[in-house]
N, C-alpha and C positions, 0 to 999 in steps of 0.2 A: 507796038508791043504785041506779040502773039499771045493768044490765050491757049494755054495747054490744057488738055483734058486731064481729069483727075479720076483715078479709080476709087470706088468706095464699096464697102460691104456692110450690109445690115443683117444681123442675126436676130430675128424677131421670134420670141418664144411665148407661147400661150399656155395657160394652165391646163387646157385639155384641147382635143382636136375640135376645130370649128366645123360647121356644116359644110362650108366650101372655102377654098383658097383661090384667089385670083391666079390664073396661070398654072393651076395644078396639073392639068393634063396637056399643057402646051409645051412641046419639046423646044420651042424657040423663046419661051418666057425668060425674063431676066432673073427669075427666082427659082429655087429648087426647094421642094418640100421634103422633110424627113419622113422616114417610113411610118413613124407613129403619128404623123400629121400634126404635131404640136409646134413645129418650128419651120419658118421660111427663111431661107438664106438668099438675099438679093445681092448680086454683083453687077455693077454698072460703071460706066464712064460718063462723066459730065464735064462740061466746060463751065468753070466758075463765072458767075455774074456778080460783079462788085465784091469779089472775094468769097462768094457764098455758093454752096451747092446744096441741094435738098431733095427730099422725096416726101411722099405723103401716104398716109394710110387712113382708112375710115373704119368705123364699127358698123357691122351689118347684122341683120337678123340671123341667128344661128351662131354668133360669136359667143364663146363661153364667158361667164362671169369669173372674176378672180384676178390673180396677179399676173401681169405681163412684164416682159423684159425685152429691151432692144439694145443690143451692143452695136456700137458704131466704130467702123475702121475706115480710115482714109489713107490711101497710098501705103497700104499694109501696116499702118500705125494705128494701134488701139487708141481711140479718143475718149471713150467713156460709155457708160451704161445709163439708160433711162428706165427706171422701174415705175410702174403705175398699176392701179387696180381699176378694173371695170366693175362698176356696181350698178344696181337698178336706180332709176330716178328717185324712188322712195328712200332707198338706203343713202343716197347722196343728200337728200333733203334732211334726213335725220342727223347725218354726220355734220352738216354745215350749220344746223340750228342749235348746236350745243353752246 
């Protein structure tokens, strides 16, 4: 059985522009940054492993606090949205100790 590549697109929106974006000034990067610098659109092709494809992001110094949103599309089909909020460790501790 041949493994076919699958195209996917992530639209990752931040509440404000971060200090830096990976690939921001790289014309060969898999992602494009919007003019206001609040959204990164990544388009790639992956070969599924055990029926799964994936990507990863991390939080770094200079990333803004607030509400984030990631829209996921696979093979031009909208799969869903992941909404989450980036808070300080102190705010997280207060929220989870209630």
